[in-house]
C-alpha angles and dihedrals in degrees: 000000000000121000128213112240119240107230114228100020097095099033134020102249099176105028100070098036120114115225106206134152139185092209111124104250128168111216117233094231138245094313091083099050094122104036145356121211116199134198119194123203121191108217097175110311128150111266091252092083092052089054087051092056091046091051089049088059093055124103091254091074098026097195091182090074086064093047094251116139133175114225130206096220132044094230091070095047131101094188130040115206113201104203116199135355115313111250121199096258090055096055097090097042088051090051091051092048093051090048090056096052116107122256097269112047141129134221123221115191117206136189116002105342092151092142097064091100088063090060097047089130090078104022109069113209093222090066096053109101097177149332128227115199098191137054104274127209121237088257092055093047091049090051091051092049090050088052094047087052089051093239100120124209119335 
């Protein structure tokens, strides 16, 4: 009888890994030195990016040890992640989400949001911390989030 191995029991798979990225990201500053709360809005992406965020919340990546938390409402978030290209029906919900964000916040745009320049009336360029034009892995997203929180590679 062959047993399936339990990942992480015999070796620490996530504890000794360095999360580093070459993606150009602007850190949010010293305000978020203790924790970073994130709200993700799906504006028309393929479902693969949603699975990536779900994997990022699993025990394998354990984002809580870095002080990174996902929130259910934008009012509690420090960072807004716009996932996917903004289609016409998501313009109003995205405007409302941005209006509900607290005073100091950042926006990270992931996976094909090439149309955000068209909506510059409600997305202020000073809030944009970075843009990722490809489908990132959970490791890459975690490295970007650590860079946004100004914590560097761990």
